[in-house]
N, C-alpha and C positions, 0 to 999 in steps of 0.2 A: 729200429723196429724192436729189437730185443729189449732195449731200455724202456720202450713204451709198454711192452708186455709185462716187464717187471714192475713198472709203476702201476699198471692196472691191477696186478696181483696184490701189491701192497695196499692199494685203495680198497680192493675187494676184501682183503683180510681185515682191514680197519673197520669196514662196514659190518662184517660178520662179528668181530669182537665187540663192537658197539651194540649190535643187536642182542648178542648174548648177555652183555652187561645189563642192558635194559630189561631183559626178560625176567630176571629175579625181582627187579624193582616192580615191574608190572604185576608179577605174581603176588608179591607182598601187598601191593595196593589192592589187588582183587581180594585177598584175604582180609585186609582191613575193611574194605567195603562190605564184605559178607558179615564180618563181626559187627560192624556198625548197624547193618540191617537186623541182625539177631538182637542186638541191644535195643534198638528202636522197637522191634516187635515185642520184646519183653516188657518195655515201659508201657506200651499201649495195652498189653494184656493186663498188667498190674493196675493201670488206671481203670480199665473196664471192670476188673474184679472189685476194686474199691467202690466204683459207681454202683455195682450190683449190690454190694453189702449196704451201702448208704440207702439205696432204694428199699431193700428189705427192712432196714431199721426204720425207715419212714413208714412203711406199711405196718410194722409192729407198733409204732407209736400211735398211728391212727386207730388200729384195733384196740389198743389199750384205752384210748380216749373214748371209743364207742362202748367198751365194757364199763368204764367208769361212769359214763352218762347213763347207761342202763341201770347200774347199781343205784345211782342218785335218783333216777325216776322211780325205780321200784321202792326205794326207801321213802320217798315223798308220797307215793300212792298208798302205802301201808299205814 
């Protein structure tokens, strides 16, 4: 009976040690997952910012075309 108790204690200790060893790994993986999420969010924000700039540039190009057309029309009518 004493041998069984000792064996059970060794098994329990082994499980506890294994769980403690896995904990830092899980913690590190969680940190990596969070870092990956932050990186992904940063990429998405940058892409959206570039999209916004491109849209603004397109609007400016259209406005410039309208101004140019108005200048040409005014020059032709005068």
